[in-house]
N, C-alpha and C positions, 0 to 999 in steps of 0.2 A: 503493500500500500504506500510505500515511500514515494515512488515516482508519481503516483496519482496525486498525492498531497503536494508534491512539487509543482505539478502542472496547474492544479486548482489554485494553489498559493500564488503562482506566477500570474494567473489571470486576474486574481483579486488585486495583486499589486498593480497590474496594468490599469485596472478600473480606478484605483486611487488617484491615478494621474488626472482623471477628469475633474476632480474637485480639490486637489492638493493646493492649487493656487488660492482657492476660497478660504482654506483653513490656515493659510500661511501666517495669519495674525496670531495664531496659537503656537507658532513655532519661531519665536524670536531668537536672536543669537544666544540668549541665556539657555534655551532648551537645546538648540542644535549644537552649540559649542560644547555643552556638557556631554552630549552623546558622543561627539567626535573625540573629545578628551578621554572619555571612558573607554572608547574603542582603542585609542592609542595606548592607554595604560594597560589594558588587557593584552594587547599585542606585544608590548615590550617584554613581558614574561616569555612569550613564545620565541621572540628574537633571541633572548639569552639562552633558552633551551636549545635552539637551533645551533647557536655558536658553540655550545658545549658538546654537541654531538647528536642532537635530535630530541624531539618531544616524545612523551609516552614512556610507559614502563619498559617496553621492548628495547628502546634505545638507551634508557638509563641503566639497564642491566649489562650493557657492554662495558668491558674493562677500560676502554679508551674514552668513555663518556666523562667530560669535564677535564680531559687531559690537556697538557700544555700545547701539544701538537694541534689540537682542534682550535684552541684559543689563538694560537699563533696565526693560523690561516685566516680566522675571522678578523683578527686585528690587521692583518695585511690588507684585507679588503677595505676596512674602515679607513686606514691611513692613506691608501692609494686614492680612494674615493674623495676624501677631504682635500688631499694635496692637489689633485687635478682640478677639483671644483674651484678652489680658491687661488691657485697659483698658475693656472693655465687659462688661456682665452680661446674663444671660438667654439667649434664643434666639439673638441675634446672636453671642454668644460661641461657642455650640455650632456655628453655621454659619460660623465664621471662614474656613475654607478655601474654601468656596463663594463667600463674598462677595469674598475676595481674588481668586479666579479671575474673577469678574464684573467687578471693577474693572480688573483687568489686561486683560480682553477689551475693555472700553470704551477703554482707553488705546491698545491695538493698533488698534482701529477708527479712532480719531482719527489715528493715525500712518499709516494706510493699509495695514496689514499683514493685514487681514481680507478674504478673498476669498469671495464668494457665488456663484462660477461654477458649482459643482456642485449648488447648491440647486435650481435650476430644472429640472434633469434628473431629479431624484429623484421617484419616484412617491409617492402618498399611502398606498397600502396594498399589501402583498405578503406572501404566505405562504412560509415556508421550505420548501425542497425536500429531502426526505430522500435521502441518498446521491447528492447532486449530483455528487460527485467519484468515484463508484463505490465498490466495496468489494472489497478484495484483501488477503490475508494475506501479509505479508513478514516472515519470522521474525526477520530482523535488526532491523527496526523494532519488532516486538513485544517482543523482548528488551530493546531500549533503552527502550521506553515502560514496561515493567514495572519496570526498574531505577529509572527516574525516578519511577514511582509510589511505590516504596519510600521514596525520598528525600522525595517530597512528603508521604508519610504521617508521616515524622519531622518535617517542617516543620509539619504540621498539629498534632502534639502540642505543638510549641513555640509555634505561633501561638495555639492554644486556651488554653494556659497563660498566654501573654502577654496575651490578651484578658481572661481572668478576673482576672489579676493587676492589669492596668491599669484595668479597669472596675469590679471588685468587690473588689479587694484580697485575693483568695484563690486557692488552687490549683484547677485544673480537675479535675472528677471523671472517673472512668473512663467513665461513661455519656456525658458531654459529649464526650470525646475520641473514643469509638467513633462517636457520632452524626456528629461532624464528618468523620470518615474515611469513613463511609458516604456522606455528602452529596458529598464531594469526588469519590469514585469514580463514583457514579451520575451526577453532573453531567458528568464527563469522557466517560463512555460516551454519554450523550445528546448532548453536544456533537459527538462524532464522527459520530453519525448525521446531524446537520444540517450537517456540514462545518466544525465549530468545532475549535479547538485544545484541548489538555488544560487542564482547570481546576486550580486549586490554591487553598489557603486564603488566598492573597493577603496577604502579610505587611504590605503597606502599610496595611491596615486595622487592624493592631495599633497602628500609630502614630496613625491617625485616632481610634480608640477611646480611646487614652491621652490624646489632646488634648481630646476632647469628653466623655469619661466615659459615653457612651451605648453600651450593649451589648445593648439589648432585641431579642429575636428578632422582635417585631412591627414594629419599625422596619426591620429587614433584610427582612422579608417584604414590606412596602410598597415598599421600594426594588426588590426583585426583580420585583414585579408591574409596576412602572413600566418596568423594563428589558424585560420581556416585551412590553408594549404598544409601547415604543419600537422593538423589533425588528420589529414588524409595520408600522411606519410609517417607511419609508426617509427621509422628509423630516426626521425628528428626527435620524437618524444623520447626514444630510448637514449639518444645522445644527451639530451637535456637532463635526463635522469641520472647521468653519470656525474653530474655536479655534486660534490659532497655537501651534505647538509650544513656543515660548519662554515663552508664558503658562502652559502646562501645566508647563513646566520649573520655574517658580517655585513652583508648588504641590507638585510631587513632590520637590523638594529638601527641603522641610520634612517631607513624609511619609516619604521614604526615610531621611532622617536619624533620624526617630522609630523606624523599624524597627531600625536599629542600636542605638538607645537602649533599645528593648525587649529586645533580646538582652543588652545589658549589664546591664539590670535583672534579667533571669533569672539571669545569671551571678553577681549579687550574693549569691545564696543559696548559692553554692558555698563549701565549706570550702577555702580556698586553701592547702592544704599542698603539699609538694613533689611528691607524686604527681599531684595534680590540675593543678598548674602544668605538669608535664611533658606530661601528656595534652593539655592545651589548647595548649601551645606546639608540639608536634609536629603535631597535627591542623591548627591554624591555619596553620602554616608551609607544610605540604604543600598544603593546599587553596587558600590565598590565592596561594601561589607558582605553582601550576599555572594559576590564573586569569590571573596577570600574564604568565606565559611559556608560552603554549599550544603553542609549537613544541617544547617539551620532550617532548611526547607524540606526535611526528610518526610514530613507528614503529607506532602503533596504527591500526586501521581507523577509518573515519570515525565510525561510531556510538560506539565506545568512546572515541575521542579527544574527541568532543563531551562525553560524560559525564564523563570524567576532568578535562578542562580547565574544566568548569563549577566545579570545586573542591568542590562540595557532596558529591558521591559519595565521593571519597577522604577528605575531612575527616570525614564521618559514619561511614564504615567504620572509620577509624583511631580515632576517639573512642570508638565503641561497643566495638571489640575491646580496646583498651587499658584501658578502664574495667572490662571483664569479667575480664581476665587479670592485671592488676597487683594486688599485694596492697593491700587497703584501708587497712591501718594499718602504718606503719613505725616502728620504735623511734626515739624522739626527733624524730619528724616531726610538726609541727603548724603551723597558720597563724601562731601566735605566734612559733615558731622562725624561720619564713621572714621574718616582719616584723623580728625582732631582728637577723637576719643581713644585712638590706638596708642 
């Protein structure tokens, strides 16, 4: 029933695009910035796990996990990326992350951490098979996917705003946000048909665009076409799969950190009076707290527990509701007053 849930959730996400512009008033920078910040904070842990040798118990059980060799390769990627980004001009500066990954890959190759074992078994051409995992409607999964689609739509608002803010120095228009929401939903539905997992606006790219300054749709289209071609050539996927996880970790530490930075940048537009500080504090505490202590929701069913302990759903709901019901202005309450009392 997973793929059925993905398809229905994608269609629901697509439909959100029809009215996302009308409810944008409920998604100010305080809400969207908080969501993007929380995504970044959650991803930073993943980045560190990747740099150490991979996430999950399987990777942690390896004797090399957390070893100096893994961290050396990750740090090579970080150092090369930052060095090229800030000390080189032109195309090389824009491609700093890619070059950092290539250098890290070569270092890993010299150190014997690159395996080409799966490359020979991969075919040169293959077509995707629709509904390879079947199609079944499981309402528990559908409800969960629709809730996550709503959170993803909020993330899309934040990511689109972060992209235009970082790449063009302006706020995103309603048309841009609606288009991004349509694309997310349709992409998820199509992914479900071919056995893929739900798509999202991928907050990491906010950091990438903030670093490169490139936000052209033509560039994205070219990248998408390359991915489509790569999807038809399993050899390419097998080659990419030879990149050691710790090398990717070096790259994603930079990118995931930039996601959190993008969220902070969005929050810089907030008027930090006591009202907004309380909204932010309560939402962040509950959302981040449930991420850190998932056992606190053990009384819930599996689907709801996963949604709640992601932290994004409770944080988003709290931020939206509190922002709508709390008075906008309180007597004697201003950002200056808060600063003076600190």
